[in-house]
Backbone as CSV, one residue per row, in Angstrom:
resi,resn,N_x,N_y,N_z,CA_x,CA_y,CA_z,C_x,C_y,C_z
1,MET,0.737,-1.237,0.076,0.174,-0.033,0.135,0.841,1.254,-0.071
2,ASN,0.688,2.240,-0.586,1.325,3.643,-1.011,0.886,4.120,0.372
3,GLU,2.565,4.769,0.900,2.047,5.837,2.106,1.320,6.856,1.545
4,LYS,0.494,7.730,2.451,-0.605,8.734,1.964,0.355,9.842,2.564
5,THR,-0.208,10.923,1.814,0.268,12.523,1.993,-0.078,13.094,2.969
6,GLU,0.494,13.853,3.660,0.023,14.590,4.797,-1.174,14.941,4.800
7,GLU,-1.571,15.476,3.662,-2.969,16.325,3.278,-4.250,14.859,3.471
8,GLN,-3.956,13.536,2.784,-4.433,12.367,3.233,-4.905,11.862,4.536
9,LEU,-3.873,12.132,5.225,-3.722,11.491,6.521,-4.534,12.212,7.804
10,SER,-4.809,13.757,7.397,-5.489,14.263,8.480,-6.180,15.619,7.881
11,SER,-6.908,16.102,8.360,-7.595,17.526,8.085,-7.754,18.385,9.277
12,PRO,-7.484,19.481,9.012,-7.486,20.635,9.823,-8.940,20.880,10.133
13,ILE,-9.336,21.197,11.800,-10.449,21.651,11.753,-10.398,23.135,12.483
14,PHE,-10.798,24.134,11.945,-11.126,25.340,12.199,-12.214,26.267,12.577
15,SER,-13.536,25.626,11.901,-14.683,26.306,12.141,-15.064,26.486,13.646
16,ASP,-14.971,25.518,14.357,-15.246,25.223,15.619,-14.527,26.184,16.798
17,PHE,-13.592,26.734,16.428,-12.827,27.527,17.291,-12.644,29.050,16.810
18,THR,-12.551,29.520,17.682,-12.524,31.392,18.109,-11.099,31.549,17.549
19,ASN,-9.975,31.293,18.465,-8.614,31.529,18.604,-8.142,30.712,17.438
20,THR,-8.398,30.828,15.975,-7.594,29.846,15.090,-6.550,30.212,14.900
21,ASP,-5.993,31.083,15.209,-4.424,31.706,15.259,-3.698,31.076,16.097
22,ASP,-4.337,30.346,17.353,-3.397,30.058,18.086,-3.719,28.502,18.561
23,ILE,-4.668,28.023,17.656,-5.019,26.521,17.880,-5.184,25.790,16.608
24,ASP,-4.356,24.487,16.275,-4.465,23.955,15.316,-5.162,22.483,15.491
25,VAL,-6.023,21.831,15.141,-6.550,20.403,15.232,-6.617,19.919,14.091
26,ARG,-6.136,18.597,14.334,-6.279,17.832,13.115,-6.784,16.647,13.478
27,VAL,-7.847,15.934,12.752,-8.583,14.536,13.295,-8.033,13.416,12.055
28,SER,-7.751,12.531,12.649,-7.496,11.166,12.026,-8.365,10.762,10.954
29,ARG,-8.105,10.302,9.925,-9.152,9.800,9.079,-9.368,8.382,9.359
30,GLN,-8.886,7.911,10.572,-9.330,6.577,10.930,-11.130,6.194,11.018
31,GLN,-11.684,5.442,10.211,-13.118,5.623,9.952,-13.661,4.518,10.780
32,CYS,-12.993,3.729,11.376,-13.043,2.556,12.470,-13.801,3.253,13.960
33,GLU,-15.102,2.558,14.440,-15.360,3.179,15.576,-14.567,2.970,16.698
34,LEU,-14.727,3.537,17.634,-13.528,3.378,18.702,-13.816,1.948,19.402
35,VAL,-15.056,1.519,19.702,-15.148,0.031,20.150,-14.854,-0.749,19.625
36,GLY,-14.615,-0.799,18.107,-14.246,-1.748,17.499,-12.540,-1.547,17.149
37,PHE,-11.985,-0.565,17.389,-10.594,-0.483,17.019,-9.602,-1.353,17.409
38,PRO,-9.711,-1.826,18.731,-8.569,-2.873,19.136,-8.699,-3.915,18.114
39,LEU,-9.972,-4.502,17.898,-10.159,-5.456,16.996,-9.608,-5.347,15.505
40,LEU,-9.474,-4.139,15.143,-8.814,-3.450,14.059,-7.336,-3.612,14.009
41,LEU,-6.901,-3.089,15.209,-5.095,-2.971,15.372,-4.595,-4.336,15.606
42,ASN,-5.528,-5.468,16.203,-5.260,-6.879,16.344,-5.022,-7.613,14.613
43,TYR,-6.244,-7.103,14.107,-6.264,-7.631,12.764,-4.774,-7.436,11.589
44,HIS,-4.365,-6.063,11.947,-3.391,-5.449,11.363,-1.902,-6.292,11.819
45,TYR,-2.154,-6.551,13.220,-0.901,-6.890,13.785,-0.823,-8.431,13.118
46,THR,-2.032,-9.163,13.400,-1.722,-10.452,12.736,-1.707,-10.688,11.268
47,GLU,-1.866,-9.624,10.279,-1.371,-9.855,9.399,0.173,-9.379,8.934
48,ALA,0.553,-8.392,9.938,1.867,-8.135,10.021,2.919,-9.297,10.188
49,LYS,2.174,-9.913,11.279,3.235,-11.195,11.830,3.245,-12.621,10.865
50,LYS,2.051,-12.595,9.937,2.043,-13.427,8.866,3.343,-13.232,7.675
51,SER,3.131,-12.158,7.351,4.094,-11.695,6.482,5.562,-11.386,6.921
52,ASN,5.742,-11.609,8.338,6.995,-11.427,9.245,7.636,-9.668,9.042
53,ASN,6.711,-9.056,8.882,6.953,-7.551,8.722,7.140,-6.924,10.321
54,THR,8.315,-7.012,10.645,8.634,-6.769,12.207,8.488,-5.125,12.360
55,ASN,8.678,-4.400,11.815,8.801,-3.010,11.914,7.065,-2.598,11.847
56,LYS,6.214,-3.198,10.961,4.787,-2.790,11.547,4.615,-3.482,12.652
57,GLN,4.867,-4.650,12.871,4.165,-5.063,14.205,4.650,-4.118,15.348
58,LYS,6.114,-3.780,15.177,6.281,-2.845,16.537,5.568,-1.281,16.272
59,LYS,5.181,-0.945,15.338,4.479,-0.150,14.915,3.369,0.118,15.466
60,LEU,2.514,-0.983,15.479,1.126,-1.193,16.158,1.368,-1.477,17.458
61,GLN,2.332,-2.047,18.232,2.593,-2.262,19.297,2.318,-0.685,20.253
62,GLY,3.348,-0.061,19.689,3.432,1.487,19.935,1.995,2.047,19.902
63,LEU,1.360,2.007,18.629,0.170,2.299,18.818,-0.929,2.040,19.777
64,LEU,-0.752,0.712,20.024,-1.866,-0.012,21.052,-1.493,0.426,22.420
65,GLU,-0.229,0.816,22.916,-0.047,1.319,23.951,-0.658,2.916,24.157
66,ILE,-0.467,3.399,23.350,-0.950,4.734,23.206,-2.391,4.764,23.444
67,HIS,-3.130,3.646,22.473,-4.580,3.912,22.683,-4.968,3.295,24.277
68,ASN,-4.372,2.222,24.657,-4.968,1.886,26.176,-4.543,3.140,27.062
69,HIS,-3.587,4.160,26.900,-3.697,5.150,27.725,-4.320,5.862,27.433
70,LEU,-5.204,6.251,26.631,-5.913,7.226,26.254,-7.288,6.443,26.783
71,LEU,-7.410,5.337,27.072,-8.609,4.677,27.867,-8.703,4.791,29.125
72,LEU,-7.665,5.192,29.916,-8.094,5.070,31.270,-8.852,6.266,31.669
73,LYS,-9.457,6.175,32.842,-10.477,6.856,33.551,-9.806,8.104,33.892
74,PRO,-10.897,9.390,33.628,-10.336,10.742,34.595,-10.139,10.368,35.554
75,ASP,-9.122,11.272,36.382,-9.042,11.294,37.950,-10.243,11.365,39.027
76,ASP,-11.432,12.039,38.031,-12.505,12.280,38.611,-13.573,11.120,38.621
77,ASN,-13.129,10.018,38.565,-14.070,8.674,38.122,-15.156,8.931,37.343
78,SER,-15.040,9.633,36.789,-16.359,9.696,35.477,-16.513,8.591,34.613
79,VAL,-17.917,8.331,34.602,-17.844,7.069,33.603,-17.499,7.209,32.337
80,GLU,-17.258,8.327,31.714,-16.926,8.352,30.488,-15.446,8.314,30.267
81,HIS,-14.980,7.347,29.347,-13.521,7.218,29.056,-12.975,8.217,27.988
82,ILE,-12.815,9.565,28.490,-12.355,10.438,27.444,-10.856,10.901,28.387
83,GLY,-10.005,10.363,27.295,-8.601,10.587,27.460,-7.907,11.686,26.703
84,TYR,-6.500,12.137,27.014,-5.649,12.741,26.393,-4.290,12.690,26.897
85,ILE,-3.456,12.798,25.895,-1.927,12.897,26.673,-1.064,13.765,25.767
86,ASP,-0.269,14.150,26.496,0.766,15.084,25.826,1.607,14.320,24.593
87,LEU,1.619,15.158,23.636,2.128,14.295,22.334,3.698,14.180,22.183
88,ASP,4.543,14.788,23.506,5.908,14.335,23.803,5.581,13.271,24.420
89,ILE,5.045,13.049,25.451,5.165,11.803,26.201,4.833,10.411,25.110
90,ALA,3.724,10.731,24.465,3.045,9.610,23.523,4.242,9.249,22.613
91,HIS,5.073,10.182,22.190,6.076,9.957,21.148,7.226,9.070,21.988
92,GLU,7.505,9.582,22.779,8.349,8.458,23.841,7.930,7.029,23.920
93,LEU,6.696,7.153,24.367,6.169,5.628,24.675,5.897,4.848,23.361
94,TYR,5.855,5.452,22.312,5.640,4.995,20.800,7.068,4.371,20.374
95,CYS,8.414,5.654,20.703,9.752,5.146,20.151,10.350,3.920,21.018
96,GLY,9.892,3.792,22.411,10.398,2.646,22.548,9.746,1.498,22.604
97,HIS,8.909,1.330,21.678,8.858,0.022,21.137,9.390,-0.172,19.460
98,GLN,10.407,0.757,18.892,11.048,1.002,17.676,12.200,0.683,17.920
99,GLU,12.914,0.350,16.957,14.338,-0.399,16.874,14.957,1.195,16.581
100,GLN,14.458,2.243,15.775,15.259,3.396,15.821,14.148,4.610,16.080
101,HIS,14.735,5.668,16.181,14.047,6.870,16.667,13.378,7.183,15.403
102,ILE,11.843,7.575,15.797,10.986,8.179,14.562,10.815,9.837,14.874
103,GLU,11.138,10.881,13.932,10.812,11.849,14.089,9.144,12.383,14.490
104,LYS,9.103,13.438,15.102,7.628,13.988,15.591,6.665,14.029,14.315
105,LYS,7.324,14.568,13.765,6.107,14.587,12.258,5.598,13.289,11.909
106,ASP,6.539,12.798,11.794,6.399,11.002,11.276,5.654,10.525,12.067
107,PHE,5.594,10.548,13.361,5.065,10.335,14.309,3.344,10.563,14.535
108,ARG,3.471,12.010,13.906,1.992,12.439,13.776,1.322,11.754,12.879
109,ASP,2.098,11.450,11.892,1.451,10.982,10.339,1.088,9.692,10.827
110,ILE,1.558,9.112,11.493,1.287,7.518,11.900,0.372,7.594,12.791
111,LEU,0.102,8.595,13.424,-1.297,8.704,14.749,-2.486,8.519,13.679
112,LEU,-2.263,9.817,12.734,-3.597,10.026,12.020,-3.873,9.080,10.640
113,HIS,-3.026,8.090,10.401,-3.059,7.013,9.525,-4.490,6.640,9.091
114,PRO,-5.113,6.709,7.913,-6.606,6.295,7.516,-6.339,4.800,7.805
115,ASP,-5.563,4.011,7.531,-5.646,2.388,7.844,-5.313,2.072,9.484
116,TYR,-4.217,2.489,10.056,-4.087,1.872,10.969,-3.843,3.146,12.406
117,GLY,-4.245,4.349,11.925,-4.266,5.229,13.082,-5.087,5.147,14.170
118,LEU,-4.740,6.009,15.012,-5.778,5.784,16.168,-6.995,6.683,15.956
119,CYS,-8.060,6.551,16.529,-9.222,7.467,16.758,-9.231,8.884,17.736
120,VAL,-8.314,9.851,17.098,-8.170,10.831,17.668,-7.895,12.193,17.145
121,TYR,-7.811,13.078,17.634,-7.419,14.354,17.294,-6.197,14.840,17.912
122,VAL,-5.686,15.689,16.894,-4.210,16.091,17.629,-4.248,17.507,17.456
123,ALA,-4.308,18.144,18.705,-4.421,19.536,18.920,-3.185,20.414,19.431
124,ASN,-2.755,21.181,18.514,-1.400,22.108,18.692,-1.860,23.565,19.278
125,PHE,-1.331,23.625,20.462,-1.471,24.815,20.845,-0.288,26.056,20.717
126,LEU,-0.531,26.235,19.799,0.585,27.258,18.777,1.228,28.380,19.918
127,GLN,0.440,28.766,20.775,1.337,29.961,21.431,1.954,29.264,22.752
128,PHE,1.784,28.431,23.124,2.653,27.632,24.427,3.530,26.565,23.586
129,ASN,3.295,26.233,22.337,4.283,25.105,21.756,4.006,24.172,22.262
130,LYS,2.887,23.473,22.638,2.131,22.347,23.143,1.413,21.411,22.247
131,ARG,1.535,20.198,22.025,0.485,19.466,21.533,-0.069,18.002,22.230
132,TYR,-1.323,18.269,22.214,-2.129,17.139,22.995,-2.811,15.932,21.878
133,ILE,-2.881,14.701,22.233,-3.793,13.761,21.474,-4.769,13.358,22.205
134,ILE,-5.978,13.694,21.635,-7.350,13.475,22.300,-7.945,12.514,21.689
135,LEU,-8.430,11.601,22.446,-9.406,10.643,21.890,-10.744,11.005,21.296
136,LYS,-10.879,10.375,20.488,-12.431,10.657,19.628,-13.054,9.940,20.430
137,THR,-14.386,10.642,21.145,-15.752,9.463,21.059,-16.719,10.167,20.625
138,GLN,-18.115,9.392,20.863,-18.924,10.164,20.549,-19.655,11.086,21.472
139,THR,-19.444,10.982,22.480,-19.763,11.932,23.642,-18.912,13.330,23.878
140,LEU,-17.396,13.156,23.358,-16.635,14.095,23.636,-17.153,15.545,22.748
141,ASP,-17.326,16.774,24.031,-17.745,18.056,23.086,-16.404,18.624,22.971
142,LEU,-15.760,18.681,21.690,-14.411,18.929,21.554,-14.165,20.222,21.805
143,PRO,-14.687,21.268,21.439,-14.671,22.862,21.797,-14.430,22.755,23.103
144,SER,-15.340,22.339,24.171,-14.913,22.364,25.516,-13.765,21.903,25.975
145,PHE,-13.402,20.677,25.480,-12.378,20.286,26.098,-11.216,20.599,25.564
146,ILE,-11.024,21.133,24.359,-9.760,21.686,24.071,-9.790,23.351,25.093
147,ALA,-10.814,23.706,25.102,-10.933,25.017,26.265,-10.042,24.727,27.470
148,ASP,-10.623,23.215,27.951,-10.448,22.983,29.352,-8.543,22.755,29.137
149,ILE,-8.171,22.022,28.307,-6.844,22.029,27.757,-5.967,23.306,27.910
150,ASN,-6.525,24.039,27.074,-5.933,25.557,27.258,-5.801,26.137,28.512
151,ASN,-7.165,26.041,29.158,-6.896,26.542,30.731,-5.985,26.024,31.279
152,MET,-5.491,24.686,31.326,-4.541,23.776,32.093,-3.412,24.445,32.045
153,ILE,-3.148,24.622,30.700,-1.864,25.240,30.012,-1.618,26.492,30.739
154,ASN,-2.708,27.141,30.806,-2.513,28.919,31.396,-2.124,28.490,32.757
155,ARG,-2.685,27.704,33.368,-2.742,27.644,35.071,-1.298,27.010,35.134
156,ASP,-0.558,26.041,34.210,0.584,25.672,34.578,1.515,26.695,34.358
157,LYS,1.332,27.507,33.308,2.366,28.624,32.855,2.414,29.919,34.447
158,ASP,1.069,30.117,34.825,0.804,30.865,35.818,1.525,30.342,36.710
159,ALA,1.493,29.382,37.140,2.036,28.605,38.472,3.742,28.797,38.362
160,SER,4.229,28.368,37.114,5.711,28.731,36.771,6.054,30.035,36.729
161,THR,5.102,30.990,36.565,5.529,32.339,36.488,5.771,32.779,38.153
162,GLN,4.911,32.264,38.769,4.879,32.813,40.164,6.340,31.964,40.972
163,ALA,6.239,30.669,40.687,7.511,29.991,40.934,8.710,31.051,40.838
164,GLY,8.756,31.657,39.901,10.104,32.315,38.869,10.143,33.763,40.007
165,LYS,8.851,34.366,40.617,8.745,35.560,41.171,9.481,34.928,42.470
166,ILE,8.998,34.011,43.416,9.253,33.486,44.578,10.678,33.582,44.785
167,ARG,11.390,33.158,43.461,12.679,32.944,43.690,13.551,34.375,43.839
168,LEU,12.610,35.344,43.101,13.309,36.753,43.212,12.916,37.558,44.389
169,ASP,11.869,36.872,45.256,11.612,37.478,46.599,12.813,37.617,47.575
170,LEU,13.693,36.758,47.399,14.795,36.918,48.272,15.659,38.555,47.891
171,ASP,15.821,39.305,48.818,16.480,40.328,48.748,17.765,40.492,49.430
172,LYS,18.387,41.694,49.376,20.041,41.764,49.948,20.068,41.557,51.170
173,VAL,19.030,42.016,52.151,19.071,42.147,53.512,18.728,40.253,53.922
174,GLY,17.640,39.759,53.253,17.335,38.393,53.317,18.637,37.742,53.440
175,LEU,19.231,37.876,52.030,20.410,36.820,52.028,21.418,37.160,52.768
176,LYS,21.450,38.213,53.545,22.669,38.249,54.227,22.762,37.956,55.677
177,HIS,21.082,37.876,55.728,20.712,37.142,57.372,20.847,35.700,56.835
178,LEU,20.633,34.732,55.696,20.663,33.592,55.443,22.146,33.299,55.509
179,LEU,23.163,34.015,55.073,24.715,33.837,55.116,25.218,34.026,56.376
180,ASP,24.570,34.813,57.327,25.173,35.071,58.621,24.646,33.847,59.482
181,SER,23.541,33.188,59.030,23.291,31.844,60.015,24.311,30.796,59.651
182,MET,25.126,30.737,58.563,25.785,29.498,58.196,27.152,29.804,58.896
183,ASP,27.678,28.518,59.343,28.721,28.446,60.270,30.112,28.539,59.600
184,SER,30.300,27.876,58.204,31.530,28.070,57.755,31.470,28.926,56.302
185,GLU,32.690,29.409,56.107,32.853,30.127,54.812,32.335,29.306,53.669
186,TRP,32.720,28.280,53.659,32.533,27.105,52.481,31.014,26.930,52.529
187,ASP,30.335,27.008,53.310,28.900,26.767,53.381,28.666,28.034,52.487
188,LYS,28.805,29.331,52.825,28.501,30.562,52.323,28.837,30.673,50.780
189,THR,30.055,30.475,50.657,30.459,30.053,48.945,29.637,29.237,48.484
190,CYS,29.043,28.126,48.829,28.250,27.262,47.939,26.969,27.846,47.783
191,ALA,26.205,28.584,48.934,25.089,29.072,48.750,25.041,30.119,47.751
192,LYS,26.187,31.199,47.857,26.078,32.291,46.830,26.529,31.727,45.352
193,VAL,27.106,30.445,45.483,27.197,29.681,43.839,25.506,29.548,43.560
194,MET,25.026,28.680,44.514,23.459,28.244,43.972,22.746,29.125,43.880
195,LEU,22.571,30.307,44.688,21.900,31.471,44.363,22.022,32.044,43.118
196,ALA,23.426,32.316,42.830,23.847,33.258,41.724,23.256,32.145,40.021
197,ALA,23.218,30.884,40.420,22.844,29.881,39.345,21.703,30.740,38.430
198,ASN,21.703,30.583,37.037,20.287,30.949,36.164,19.895,32.781,36.655
199,ARG,20.703,33.496,37.212,20.440,34.976,37.683,21.337,35.648,36.569
200,SER,20.914,36.917,36.124,21.661,37.790,35.635,22.625,38.509,36.475
201,ARG,23.630,39.286,35.784,24.499,40.276,36.468,23.971,41.130,37.221
202,GLY,22.551,41.998,36.374,21.973,43.059,37.389,21.368,42.232,38.700
203,GLU,20.720,41.088,38.390,20.000,40.014,39.519,20.917,39.653,40.581
204,ILE,22.169,39.254,40.313,23.228,39.252,41.162,23.566,40.375,41.978
205,GLU,23.849,41.351,41.522,24.093,42.888,42.041,23.019,43.335,43.048
206,GLU,21.728,42.962,42.632,20.513,43.409,43.499,20.542,42.589,45.021
207,LEU,21.268,41.284,44.694,21.309,40.571,46.165,22.471,41.185,46.878
208,GLY,23.175,41.860,46.692,24.611,42.375,47.522,25.935,41.741,47.348
209,LEU,25.531,40.718,45.948,26.609,40.073,45.527,27.595,40.658,44.500
210,LEU,29.098,40.638,44.296,29.999,41.081,43.437,29.791,40.105,42.480
211,PRO,29.225,40.239,41.361,29.657,39.304,40.170,30.770,38.255,39.776
212,ASP,31.908,39.546,39.898,33.016,38.955,39.619,33.431,38.001,40.509
213,ALA,32.942,38.275,41.914,33.716,37.332,42.991,32.806,36.477,42.964
214,VAL,31.574,36.209,42.470,30.688,35.090,42.403,31.473,33.993,41.210
215,VAL,31.864,34.786,39.983,32.961,34.119,38.991,33.912,33.240,39.911
216,ASN,34.655,33.799,40.536,35.398,33.354,41.105,35.283,31.976,42.324
217,ASN,34.002,32.048,42.998,33.771,31.179,43.849,33.161,30.140,42.909
218,VAL,32.553,30.247,41.891,31.864,29.340,40.724,33.094,28.592,40.410
219,LYS,34.355,29.146,40.319,35.547,28.368,39.644,36.291,27.698,40.936
220,GLN,36.086,28.294,42.275,36.515,27.587,43.516,35.517,26.184,43.699
221,VAL,34.335,26.531,43.535,33.311,25.152,43.656,33.636,24.260,42.582
222,ARG,33.878,24.256,41.532,34.203,23.633,40.305,35.382,22.994,40.662
223,ASN,36.338,23.446,41.146,37.606,22.872,41.465,37.656,21.806,42.113
224,VAL,36.869,22.155,43.253,36.661,21.298,44.817,35.757,19.933,44.157
225,ILE,34.603,20.074,43.173,33.848,19.262,42.705,35.187,18.131,41.726
226,VAL,35.809,18.799,41.008,36.712,18.040,40.117,37.754,17.256,41.178
227,LYS,38.217,17.690,41.969,38.911,17.261,42.972,38.388,16.153,44.011
228,ILE,37.232,16.253,44.236,36.151,15.092,44.791,35.875,14.069,43.936
229,GLU,35.626,14.334,42.578,35.544,13.082,41.799,37.024,12.578,41.232
230,GLU,37.896,13.003,41.436,39.284,12.599,41.228,39.605,11.554,42.487
231,THR,39.137,12.133,43.731,39.586,11.014,44.652,38.767,10.045,44.529
232,GLU,37.508,9.992,44.397,36.606,9.028,44.060,37.033,7.886,43.176
233,THR,37.524,8.551,41.933,37.774,7.415,40.714,39.091,6.997,41.532
234,ALA,39.994,7.539,41.746,41.514,6.969,42.462,40.776,5.878,43.496
235,ALA,40.259,6.275,44.181,39.719,5.343,45.347,39.005,4.069,44.675
236,HIS,38.185,4.353,43.879,37.395,3.105,42.874,38.652,2.435,41.987
237,GLU,39.679,3.120,41.808,40.778,2.312,40.850,41.586,1.505,42.139
238,THR,41.701,2.413,43.195,42.795,1.237,44.254,41.623,-0.024,44.442
239,VAL,40.743,0.104,44.861,39.599,-1.322,45.184,39.977,-2.334,44.090
240,LEU,39.902,-1.589,43.045,39.548,-2.372,41.863,40.850,-3.286,41.573
241,LEU,42.187,-2.413,42.239,43.593,-3.099,41.897,43.607,-4.190,42.830
242,ARG,43.490,-3.786,44.012,43.284,-4.723,45.364,42.792,-6.068,44.910
243,LEU,41.464,-5.994,44.268,40.597,-7.207,44.200,41.258,-7.581,42.963
244,ARG,41.720,-7.011,41.696,42.828,-8.016,40.926,43.806,-8.624,41.393
245,GLN,44.713,-8.234,42.715,45.530,-8.472,42.985,45.237,-9.689,43.980
246,ARG,44.227,-9.609,44.878,43.568,-10.745,45.384,43.359,-12.048,44.495
247,GLN,42.445,-11.523,43.456,42.242,-12.633,42.448,43.369,-13.142,42.288
248,GLN,44.399,-12.604,41.681,45.696,-13.311,41.147,46.355,-14.230,42.203
249,ASN,46.533,-13.843,43.592,47.073,-14.616,44.405,46.340,-15.771,44.481
250,LEU,44.713,-15.645,44.775,44.184,-17.006,44.690,44.164,-17.885,43.384
251,LYS,44.391,-17.313,42.302,44.557,-18.120,41.303,45.889,-19.056,41.388
252,VAL,46.775,-18.146,41.653,48.216,-18.717,42.042,48.045,-20.032,42.831
253,LYS,47.436,-19.737,44.014,47.363,-20.521,45.146,46.272,-22.080,44.694
254,VAL,45.363,-21.611,43.876,44.585,-22.560,43.046,45.572,-23.699,42.204
255,ASP,46.244,-22.832,41.586,47.041,-23.784,40.358,48.060,-24.343,41.194
256,GLU,48.838,-24.034,42.257,49.788,-24.818,43.387,48.967,-25.819,43.785
257,CYS,47.652,-25.796,44.179,47.319,-27.122,44.587,46.813,-28.197,43.894
258,THR,45.957,-27.514,42.755,45.738,-28.718,41.799,46.821,-29.272,41.103
259,SER,48.295,-28.457,41.001,49.402,-29.445,40.664,49.705,-30.470,41.691
260,VAL,49.770,-30.086,42.901,50.072,-31.109,43.957,49.349,-31.972,43.698
261,ILE,47.933,-32.150,43.765,47.080,-33.018,43.912,47.374,-33.889,42.645
262,GLU,47.510,-33.404,41.343,47.620,-34.314,39.892,49.140,-34.825,40.336
263,GLN,49.993,-34.557,40.786,51.411,-35.177,41.166,51.176,-36.088,42.093
264,LYS,50.475,-36.203,43.008,50.218,-36.826,44.283,49.410,-38.132,44.177
265,VAL,48.143,-37.905,42.998,47.167,-38.775,43.455,47.886,-40.143,43.007
266,GLY,47.821,-40.846,43.751,48.051,-42.381,44.025,49.172,-42.924,44.521
267,LYS,50.076,-41.766,45.267,51.193,-41.656,45.806,51.129,-41.533,47.005
268,TRP,49.844,-40.401,47.667,49.943,-40.225,48.799,48.466,-40.782,49.255
269,HIS,48.508,-40.827,50.704,47.395,-41.249,51.221,45.843,-39.890,51.005
270,ASP,44.850,-40.967,51.069,43.917,-40.073,50.666,43.471,-38.984,51.941
271,TYR,43.731,-38.964,53.145,43.993,-38.097,53.866,44.889,-36.612,53.894
272,ARG,45.956,-36.748,53.007,46.772,-35.935,52.756,46.346,-35.177,51.386
273,ILE,45.718,-36.052,50.803,44.945,-35.423,49.348,43.660,-34.430,49.840
274,SER,42.874,-35.213,51.045,42.041,-33.988,51.290,42.233,-33.019,52.290
275,ASP,43.467,-32.961,52.916,44.182,-31.802,53.292,44.397,-30.595,52.272
276,VAL,44.677,-31.093,51.087,45.015,-30.008,50.147,43.754,-29.524,49.608
277,TYR,42.758,-30.304,49.229,41.445,-29.857,48.877,40.682,-28.922,49.967
278,GLU,41.100,-29.245,51.150,40.592,-28.157,52.115,41.555,-26.937,51.909
279,LYS,42.501,-26.682,51.387,43.195,-25.458,51.423,42.495,-24.873,50.018
280,LEU,41.870,-25.484,49.199,41.134,-25.010,47.964,40.115,-24.479,48.441
281,ASP,39.284,-24.867,49.697,38.269,-24.484,50.251,38.226,-23.174,50.767
């Protein structure tokens, strides 16, 4: 069967949404009803197995895992099996079944394929650069569900922004009190380095820190980390060396005892041979 073009694989939906510049929704051309879809996947898998088409088998296994994820009940114990999944997460799940990495564009086309694609919509929230796969059911109110996801993304964004503001609430006086509560200069140095991480030069100055001094602190901490790693590596190598030496010594003793046994069998009494065996134990 010839591979379909992108236009044949999916169709955009714009008429039901007001913010058409921000949200792009594509619907799979899969015509099979949701209730019979597992049987369809099983049929394609059986045919692929008969023809020894390993790649298609893995493709169908990946699609089935995503389909099963979409059938999970919502957290509110609703009787309706309406599911959705972040496309990036679904892509990772799918690639876990494949022998090689699949590009996201190709993955989307596989999702929307008319023959073995899933019964889904793929919604792209362009403003946030987020994409979700939504299970297509008879009871789904797609515009409302899209709005719910859009609100969820906005809440997550607001929470992230608020977290950033909390980070900046630490001022010069607060930092001084924090540093004064520390006993050692090394603790203070590490605290300055961690607080300066991901902050601009201006933000560092607002905390009462000298950017150039912080740079020197970073170098100091980095050097200590390198020395610690080198020490751990050296200790590990020392342990390995001792184990190898012990192994070699044991091998020499085993070889010596084995040689004695081979030479003295039939010449020594059994109890003397047993004594040599005990040394091996």
